[in-house]
KEDRENLUM-445097 format. One record per residue: x, y, z of N, C-alpha, C in turn. Coordinates in Angstrom, 3 decimals. Layout:
atom nxx = X nyy = Y nzz = Z caxx = X cayy = Y cazz = Z cxx = X cyy = Y czz = Z
...
This chain:
atom nxx = 0.665 nyy = -1.413 nzz = -0.104 caxx = 0.204 cayy = -0.023 cazz = -0.082 cxx = 0.916 cyy = 1.142 czz = 0.019
atom nxx = 1.998 nyy = 1.065 nzz = 0.575 caxx = 3.072 cayy = 2.145 cazz = 0.858 cxx = 3.504 cyy = 2.886 czz = -0.752
atom nxx = 3.633 nyy = 1.526 nzz = -1.350 caxx = 4.249 cayy = 1.906 cazz = -2.836 cxx = 3.244 cyy = 2.430 czz = -3.823
atom nxx = 1.909 nyy = 1.890 nzz = -3.599 caxx = 0.795 cayy = 2.572 cazz = -4.205 cxx = 0.490 cyy = 4.200 czz = -4.016
atom nxx = 0.851 nyy = 4.199 nzz = -2.511 caxx = 0.519 cayy = 5.895 cazz = -2.327 cxx = 1.700 cyy = 6.713 czz = -2.717
atom nxx = 2.792 nyy = 6.116 nzz = -2.936 caxx = 3.974 cayy = 6.732 cazz = -3.421 cxx = 3.584 cyy = 7.062 czz = -5.032
atom nxx = 3.179 nyy = 5.955 nzz = -5.597 caxx = 3.128 cayy = 6.199 cazz = -7.094 cxx = 2.107 cyy = 7.154 czz = -7.370
atom nxx = 0.763 nyy = 7.295 nzz = -6.670 caxx = -0.305 cayy = 8.055 cazz = -6.441 cxx = 0.335 cyy = 9.548 czz = -6.560
atom nxx = 1.372 nyy = 9.791 nzz = -5.428 caxx = 1.693 cayy = 11.045 cazz = -4.936 cxx = 2.425 cyy = 11.366 czz = -6.199
atom nxx = 3.499 nyy = 10.602 nzz = -6.517 caxx = 4.258 cayy = 10.916 cazz = -7.750 cxx = 3.579 cyy = 11.615 czz = -8.911
atom nxx = 2.364 nyy = 10.884 nzz = -9.329 caxx = 1.497 cayy = 11.146 cazz = -10.588 cxx = 1.004 cyy = 12.623 czz = -9.902
atom nxx = 0.660 nyy = 12.808 nzz = -8.636 caxx = 0.208 cayy = 14.045 cazz = -8.485 cxx = 1.295 cyy = 15.422 czz = -8.927
atom nxx = 2.334 nyy = 14.862 nzz = -8.324 caxx = 3.687 cayy = 15.834 cazz = -8.516 cxx = 3.719 cyy = 15.985 czz = -9.873
atom nxx = 3.821 nyy = 14.969 nzz = -11.141 caxx = 4.084 cayy = 15.047 cazz = -11.965 cxx = 2.777 cyy = 16.150 czz = -13.049
atom nxx = 1.709 nyy = 15.796 nzz = -12.522 caxx = 0.523 cayy = 16.679 cazz = -12.863 cxx = 0.812 cyy = 18.203 czz = -12.439
atom nxx = 1.513 nyy = 18.204 nzz = -11.397 caxx = 1.864 cayy = 19.854 cazz = -11.241 cxx = 2.871 cyy = 20.336 czz = -11.689
atom nxx = 3.926 nyy = 19.544 nzz = -12.438 caxx = 4.807 cayy = 19.986 cazz = -13.034 cxx = 4.191 cyy = 20.462 czz = -14.509
atom nxx = 3.324 nyy = 19.303 nzz = -14.994 caxx = 2.270 cayy = 19.608 cazz = -16.263 cxx = 1.900 cyy = 21.137 czz = -16.070
atom nxx = 1.149 nyy = 21.335 nzz = -14.947 caxx = 0.422 cayy = 22.866 cazz = -14.944 cxx = 1.507 cyy = 23.896 czz = -14.861
atom nxx = 2.913 nyy = 23.632 nzz = -14.240 caxx = 3.747 cayy = 24.648 cazz = -14.170 cxx = 4.318 cyy = 25.335 czz = -15.706
atom nxx = 4.249 nyy = 23.914 nzz = -16.791 caxx = 4.737 cayy = 24.141 cazz = -17.953 cxx = 3.279 cyy = 25.131 czz = -18.593
atom nxx = 2.268 nyy = 24.378 nzz = -18.409 caxx = 1.287 cayy = 25.078 cazz = -19.159 cxx = 0.986 cyy = 26.546 czz = -18.678
atom nxx = 1.195 nyy = 27.089 nzz = -17.497 caxx = 0.828 cayy = 28.195 cazz = -16.886 cxx = 2.097 cyy = 28.974 czz = -17.223
atom nxx = 3.314 nyy = 28.649 nzz = -17.330 caxx = 4.757 cayy = 29.144 cazz = -17.221 cxx = 5.134 cyy = 29.727 czz = -18.850
atom nxx = 4.912 nyy = 28.725 nzz = -19.257 caxx = 5.583 cayy = 28.988 cazz = -20.671 cxx = 4.545 cyy = 28.338 czz = -21.976
atom nxx = 3.226 nyy = 27.944 nzz = -21.903 caxx = 2.354 cayy = 27.611 cazz = -22.897 cxx = 0.919 cyy = 28.362 czz = -22.641
atom nxx = 0.995 nyy = 29.135 nzz = -21.737 caxx = -0.117 cayy = 30.025 cazz = -21.706 cxx = -0.833 cyy = 30.566 czz = -22.864
atom nxx = -0.166 nyy = 31.513 nzz = -23.294 caxx = -0.355 cayy = 32.310 cazz = -24.482 cxx = 0.094 cyy = 31.614 czz = -25.828
atom nxx = 0.232 nyy = 30.436 nzz = -25.777 caxx = 0.476 cayy = 29.687 cazz = -27.149 cxx = -0.725 cyy = 28.712 czz = -27.446
atom nxx = -0.342 nyy = 28.104 nzz = -28.467 caxx = -1.743 cayy = 27.048 cazz = -28.995 cxx = -1.908 cyy = 26.382 czz = -27.994
atom nxx = -1.256 nyy = 25.287 nzz = -27.303 caxx = -1.751 cayy = 24.520 cazz = -26.304 cxx = -2.533 cyy = 25.040 czz = -25.434
atom nxx = -1.887 nyy = 26.177 nzz = -24.761 caxx = -2.053 cayy = 26.950 cazz = -23.712 cxx = -3.462 cyy = 27.225 czz = -23.753
atom nxx = -3.790 nyy = 27.808 nzz = -25.123 caxx = -5.208 cayy = 28.606 cazz = -25.336 cxx = -6.173 cyy = 27.710 czz = -25.691
atom nxx = -5.679 nyy = 26.714 nzz = -26.106 caxx = -6.802 cayy = 25.245 cazz = -26.461 cxx = -7.280 cyy = 24.427 czz = -24.804
atom nxx = -6.200 nyy = 24.584 nzz = -24.065 caxx = -6.628 cayy = 23.951 cazz = -22.819 cxx = -7.534 cyy = 24.567 czz = -21.940
atom nxx = -6.974 nyy = 26.348 nzz = -21.718 caxx = -7.552 cayy = 27.086 cazz = -21.045 cxx = -9.071 cyy = 27.996 czz = -21.568
atom nxx = -9.209 nyy = 27.336 nzz = -22.974 caxx = -10.146 cayy = 28.619 cazz = -23.606 cxx = -10.206 cyy = 30.016 czz = -23.692
atom nxx = -8.798 nyy = 30.362 nzz = -23.680 caxx = -8.730 cayy = 31.919 cazz = -23.648 cxx = -8.433 cyy = 32.381 czz = -25.223
atom nxx = -8.929 nyy = 33.766 nzz = -25.196 caxx = -8.511 cayy = 34.098 cazz = -26.505 cxx = -7.130 cyy = 34.553 czz = -26.452
atom nxx = -6.228 nyy = 34.683 nzz = -27.581 caxx = -5.052 cayy = 35.346 cazz = -27.668 cxx = -4.736 cyy = 36.747 czz = -26.539
atom nxx = -5.841 nyy = 37.661 nzz = -26.678 caxx = -5.856 cayy = 38.693 cazz = -26.472 cxx = -6.000 cyy = 38.544 czz = -24.623
atom nxx = -6.827 nyy = 37.961 nzz = -24.034 caxx = -6.935 cayy = 37.256 cazz = -22.599 cxx = -5.712 cyy = 36.803 czz = -22.198
atom nxx = -5.247 nyy = 35.829 nzz = -22.916 caxx = -3.910 cayy = 35.111 cazz = -22.550 cxx = -2.689 cyy = 36.006 czz = -22.589
atom nxx = -2.568 nyy = 36.886 nzz = -23.474 caxx = -1.470 cayy = 37.705 cazz = -23.161 cxx = -1.706 cyy = 38.580 czz = -22.396
atom nxx = -2.877 nyy = 39.271 nzz = -21.673 caxx = -2.857 cayy = 40.285 cazz = -20.787 cxx = -2.932 cyy = 39.445 czz = -19.445
atom nxx = -2.874 nyy = 38.299 nzz = -19.331 caxx = -2.787 cayy = 37.687 cazz = -18.106 cxx = -1.692 cyy = 36.535 czz = -17.883
atom nxx = -0.955 nyy = 36.698 nzz = -19.054 caxx = 0.333 cayy = 36.016 cazz = -18.886 cxx = 1.328 cyy = 36.369 czz = -17.668
atom nxx = 1.370 nyy = 37.209 nzz = -17.103 caxx = 2.122 cayy = 37.400 cazz = -16.113 cxx = 1.359 cyy = 36.550 czz = -14.669
atom nxx = 0.381 nyy = 36.857 nzz = -14.554 caxx = -0.721 cayy = 36.140 cazz = -13.527 cxx = -0.417 cyy = 34.495 czz = -13.860
atom nxx = -0.652 nyy = 34.200 nzz = -14.624 caxx = -0.407 cayy = 32.514 cazz = -15.055 cxx = 0.954 cyy = 31.899 czz = -14.860
atom nxx = 2.029 nyy = 32.958 nzz = -15.198 caxx = 3.602 cayy = 32.371 cazz = -14.689 cxx = 3.651 cyy = 32.352 czz = -13.332
atom nxx = 3.029 nyy = 33.274 nzz = -12.792 caxx = 2.925 cayy = 33.272 cazz = -11.022 cxx = 2.465 cyy = 31.884 czz = -10.789
atom nxx = 1.295 nyy = 31.586 nzz = -10.978 caxx = 0.438 cayy = 30.666 cazz = -10.680 cxx = 1.075 cyy = 29.384 czz = -11.075
atom nxx = 1.803 nyy = 29.532 nzz = -12.393 caxx = 2.611 cayy = 28.193 cazz = -12.434 cxx = 3.550 cyy = 28.063 czz = -11.457
atom nxx = 4.494 nyy = 29.193 nzz = -11.061 caxx = 5.536 cayy = 28.825 cazz = -10.215 cxx = 4.881 cyy = 28.152 czz = -8.816
atom nxx = 3.847 nyy = 28.788 nzz = -8.317 caxx = 3.126 cayy = 28.018 cazz = -7.100 cxx = 2.944 cyy = 26.394 czz = -7.443
atom nxx = 2.362 nyy = 26.267 nzz = -8.812 caxx = 2.234 cayy = 24.942 cazz = -8.732 cxx = 3.412 cyy = 23.990 czz = -8.792
atom nxx = 4.630 nyy = 24.625 nzz = -9.429 caxx = 6.029 cayy = 24.128 cazz = -9.272 cxx = 6.508 cyy = 23.946 czz = -7.886
atom nxx = 6.078 nyy = 24.945 nzz = -6.749 caxx = 6.568 cayy = 24.654 cazz = -5.616 cxx = 5.512 cyy = 23.296 czz = -4.899
atom nxx = 4.430 nyy = 23.129 nzz = -5.087 caxx = 3.807 cayy = 22.055 cazz = -4.812 cxx = 4.245 cyy = 20.796 czz = -5.218
atom nxx = 4.418 nyy = 20.859 nzz = -6.549 caxx = 4.964 cayy = 19.808 cazz = -6.964 cxx = 6.710 cyy = 19.018 czz = -6.409
atom nxx = 7.479 nyy = 20.142 nzz = -6.277 caxx = 8.377 cayy = 20.222 cazz = -5.450 cxx = 8.218 cyy = 19.765 czz = -4.137
atom nxx = 7.294 nyy = 20.217 nzz = -3.431 caxx = 7.182 cayy = 19.522 cazz = -1.899 cxx = 6.495 cyy = 18.252 czz = -1.810
atom nxx = 6.067 nyy = 17.636 nzz = -2.750 caxx = 5.766 cayy = 16.422 cazz = -3.019 cxx = 6.873 cyy = 15.536 czz = -3.347
atom nxx = 7.730 nyy = 16.089 nzz = -4.071 caxx = 9.047 cayy = 15.247 cazz = -4.486 cxx = 9.976 cyy = 15.309 czz = -3.403
atom nxx = 9.976 nyy = 16.378 nzz = -2.758 caxx = 10.982 cayy = 16.415 cazz = -1.464 cxx = 10.200 cyy = 15.309 czz = -0.347
atom nxx = 8.920 nyy = 15.425 nzz = -0.330 caxx = 8.393 cayy = 14.131 cazz = 0.648 cxx = 8.617 cyy = 13.245 czz = 0.309
atom nxx = 8.680 nyy = 12.401 nzz = -1.050 caxx = 8.529 cayy = 11.325 cazz = -1.596 cxx = 10.077 cyy = 10.871 czz = -1.125
atom nxx = 11.060 nyy = 11.562 nzz = -1.190 caxx = 12.711 cayy = 11.906 cazz = -1.431 cxx = 12.870 cyy = 10.953 czz = -0.158
atom nxx = 12.266 nyy = 11.346 nzz = 1.021 caxx = 12.708 cayy = 11.093 cazz = 2.292 cxx = 11.932 cyy = 9.867 czz = 2.519
atom nxx = 11.149 nyy = 9.332 nzz = 2.243 caxx = 10.374 cayy = 8.154 cazz = 2.551 cxx = 9.694 cyy = 8.283 czz = 3.459
atom nxx = 9.621 nyy = 7.043 nzz = 4.380 caxx = 8.639 cayy = 7.164 cazz = 5.586 cxx = 8.806 cyy = 8.540 czz = 6.484
atom nxx = 10.170 nyy = 9.220 nzz = 6.385 caxx = 10.220 cayy = 10.398 cazz = 7.193 cxx = 9.858 cyy = 11.551 czz = 6.476
atom nxx = 9.375 nyy = 11.576 nzz = 5.015 caxx = 8.513 cayy = 12.517 cazz = 4.362 cxx = 7.126 cyy = 12.498 czz = 4.550
atom nxx = 6.451 nyy = 11.520 nzz = 5.605 caxx = 4.831 cayy = 11.446 cazz = 5.624 cxx = 4.274 cyy = 12.916 czz = 5.849
atom nxx = 4.861 nyy = 13.767 nzz = 7.150 caxx = 4.040 cayy = 14.704 cazz = 7.259 cxx = 4.216 cyy = 16.009 czz = 5.862
atom nxx = 5.381 nyy = 15.926 nzz = 5.431 caxx = 5.909 cayy = 16.724 cazz = 4.274 cxx = 4.788 cyy = 16.628 czz = 3.074
atom nxx = 4.502 nyy = 15.225 nzz = 2.684 caxx = 3.550 cayy = 14.746 cazz = 1.864 cxx = 2.164 cyy = 15.196 czz = 2.097
atom nxx = 1.804 nyy = 14.831 nzz = 3.562 caxx = 0.614 cayy = 15.339 cazz = 4.017 cxx = 0.157 cyy = 16.708 czz = 3.712
atom nxx = 1.256 nyy = 17.506 nzz = 4.475 caxx = 1.047 cayy = 18.893 cazz = 4.204 cxx = 0.926 cyy = 19.389 czz = 2.538
atom nxx = 1.632 nyy = 18.931 nzz = 1.625 caxx = 1.403 cayy = 19.674 cazz = 0.635 cxx = 0.109 cyy = 18.732 czz = -0.130
atom nxx = -0.118 nyy = 17.689 nzz = -0.161 caxx = -1.147 cayy = 17.222 cazz = -0.414 cxx = -2.603 cyy = 17.728 czz = 0.083
atom nxx = -2.770 nyy = 18.244 nzz = 1.422 caxx = -3.579 cayy = 19.037 cazz = 1.782 cxx = -3.598 cyy = 20.357 czz = 0.977
atom nxx = -2.662 nyy = 20.995 nzz = 0.878 caxx = -2.714 cayy = 22.336 cazz = 0.318 cxx = -3.253 cyy = 22.180 czz = -1.345
atom nxx = -2.496 nyy = 21.141 nzz = -1.942 caxx = -3.143 cayy = 20.956 cazz = -3.206 cxx = -5.038 cyy = 20.892 czz = -3.326
atom nxx = -5.499 nyy = 20.001 nzz = -2.470 caxx = -6.963 cayy = 19.967 cazz = -2.303 cxx = -7.257 cyy = 21.015 czz = -1.949
atom nxx = -7.074 nyy = 22.023 nzz = -1.096 caxx = -7.642 cayy = 23.014 cazz = -0.556 cxx = -7.329 cyy = 24.146 czz = -1.844
atom nxx = -6.456 nyy = 24.241 nzz = -2.381 caxx = -6.356 cayy = 25.054 cazz = -3.786 cxx = -7.175 cyy = 24.629 czz = -4.812
atom nxx = -7.357 nyy = 23.329 nzz = -4.891 caxx = -7.914 cayy = 22.730 cazz = -6.196 cxx = -9.485 cyy = 22.876 czz = -5.600
atom nxx = -9.828 nyy = 22.681 nzz = -4.541 caxx = -11.482 cayy = 23.241 cazz = -4.403 cxx = -11.552 cyy = 24.621 czz = -4.494
atom nxx = -10.616 nyy = 25.604 nzz = -3.977 caxx = -10.897 cayy = 26.952 cazz = -4.017 cxx = -11.118 cyy = 27.139 czz = -5.548
atom nxx = -10.196 nyy = 26.517 nzz = -6.564 caxx = -10.118 cayy = 27.131 cazz = -7.843 cxx = -11.545 cyy = 26.744 czz = -8.545
atom nxx = -11.908 nyy = 25.748 nzz = -8.070 caxx = -12.946 cayy = 24.663 cazz = -8.459 cxx = -14.297 cyy = 25.606 czz = -8.351
atom nxx = -14.572 nyy = 26.422 nzz = -7.094 caxx = -15.363 cayy = 27.064 cazz = -7.028 cxx = -15.584 cyy = 28.625 czz = -7.410
atom nxx = -14.263 nyy = 29.065 nzz = -7.688 caxx = -13.886 cayy = 30.547 cazz = -8.031 cxx = -13.658 cyy = 30.736 czz = -9.389
atom nxx = -13.157 nyy = 29.722 nzz = -10.265 caxx = -12.394 cayy = 30.035 cazz = -11.590 cxx = -13.233 cyy = 28.913 czz = -12.588
atom nxx = -13.055 nyy = 27.512 nzz = -12.101 caxx = -13.851 cayy = 26.436 cazz = -13.012 cxx = -13.867 cyy = 25.323 czz = -12.635
atom nxx = -14.957 nyy = 24.758 nzz = -12.397 caxx = -15.478 cayy = 23.364 cazz = -12.057 cxx = -14.218 cyy = 22.485 czz = -12.250
atom nxx = -13.961 nyy = 22.719 nzz = -13.553 caxx = -13.042 cayy = 21.484 cazz = -14.154 cxx = -11.604 cyy = 21.531 czz = -13.289
atom nxx = -11.376 nyy = 22.383 nzz = -12.211 caxx = -10.466 cayy = 22.400 cazz = -11.478 cxx = -10.549 cyy = 21.272 czz = -10.324
atom nxx = -11.942 nyy = 21.046 nzz = -10.193 caxx = -12.156 cayy = 20.049 cazz = -9.069 cxx = -11.799 cyy = 18.674 czz = -9.355
atom nxx = -11.809 nyy = 18.254 nzz = -10.981 caxx = -11.530 cayy = 17.155 cazz = -11.307 cxx = -10.249 cyy = 16.823 czz = -11.972
atom nxx = -9.568 nyy = 18.132 nzz = -12.060 caxx = -8.154 cayy = 17.850 cazz = -12.560 cxx = -7.215 cyy = 17.882 czz = -11.543
atom nxx = -7.597 nyy = 18.835 nzz = -10.117 caxx = -6.442 cayy = 19.055 cazz = -9.309 cxx = -6.780 cyy = 18.553 czz = -7.934
atom nxx = -7.998 nyy = 19.007 nzz = -7.489 caxx = -8.182 cayy = 18.461 cazz = -6.141 cxx = -8.630 cyy = 16.871 czz = -6.241
atom nxx = -9.181 nyy = 16.539 nzz = -7.296 caxx = -9.643 cayy = 14.675 cazz = -7.103 cxx = -8.490 cyy = 14.058 czz = -6.989
atom nxx = -7.833 nyy = 14.160 nzz = -7.908 caxx = -6.188 cayy = 13.303 cazz = -7.519 cxx = -5.700 cyy = 13.647 czz = -6.593
atom nxx = -5.431 nyy = 14.830 nzz = -6.164 caxx = -4.610 cayy = 14.960 cazz = -4.549 cxx = -5.621 cyy = 14.326 czz = -3.637
atom nxx = -6.873 nyy = 14.593 nzz = -3.491 caxx = -7.986 cayy = 13.903 cazz = -2.624 cxx = -7.406 cyy = 12.084 czz = -2.500
atom nxx = -7.615 nyy = 11.700 nzz = -3.683 caxx = -7.372 cayy = 10.421 cazz = -3.652 cxx = -5.842 cyy = 9.800 czz = -3.385
atom nxx = -4.999 nyy = 10.849 nzz = -3.769 caxx = -3.408 cayy = 10.510 cazz = -2.930 cxx = -3.482 cyy = 10.801 czz = -1.328
atom nxx = -4.250 nyy = 11.428 nzz = -1.044 caxx = -4.432 cayy = 11.825 cazz = 0.486 cxx = -4.908 cyy = 10.910 czz = 1.196
atom nxx = -5.838 nyy = 10.254 nzz = 0.576 caxx = -6.721 cayy = 9.189 cazz = 1.127 cxx = -5.878 cyy = 7.998 czz = 1.455
atom nxx = -4.929 nyy = 7.626 nzz = 0.079 caxx = -4.499 cayy = 6.572 cazz = 0.324 cxx = -3.218 cyy = 6.757 czz = 1.008
atom nxx = -2.524 nyy = 7.760 nzz = 1.214 caxx = -1.603 cayy = 8.274 cazz = 2.337 cxx = -1.910 cyy = 8.099 czz = 3.580
atom nxx = -3.155 nyy = 8.866 nzz = 3.982 caxx = -3.870 cayy = 8.116 cazz = 5.148 cxx = -4.010 cyy = 7.012 czz = 5.670
atom nxx = -4.288 nyy = 6.098 nzz = 4.374 caxx = -4.225 cayy = 4.606 cazz = 5.122 cxx = -3.166 cyy = 3.958 czz = 4.846
atom nxx = -1.954 nyy = 4.446 nzz = 4.946 caxx = -0.836 cayy = 3.563 cazz = 4.791 cxx = -0.220 cyy = 3.546 czz = 6.551
């Protein structure tokens, strides 16, 4: 069960690295425009905000990777960062787009539950 938890947490970390790439580097490019559904004008005007958001997603991924690198000793770190991701995902789901609940909050919630069961 511990290995399964670590795999799921690793996938959540990879997901947040993907968010970092989308928000920091592809926000106003074709993939970003398609995924987020923004016009070129809206994406260009919000690019700096998206880059900031992407950086935060990178920090969340780094926290999970840090916790994973510590093995059992990183339990509290993994717990903390998963809770942060769930809260951010729920907030984003209610304030920005319901899709965030599925893309961010749900995977982190699953990982959190599995971690708590180990």
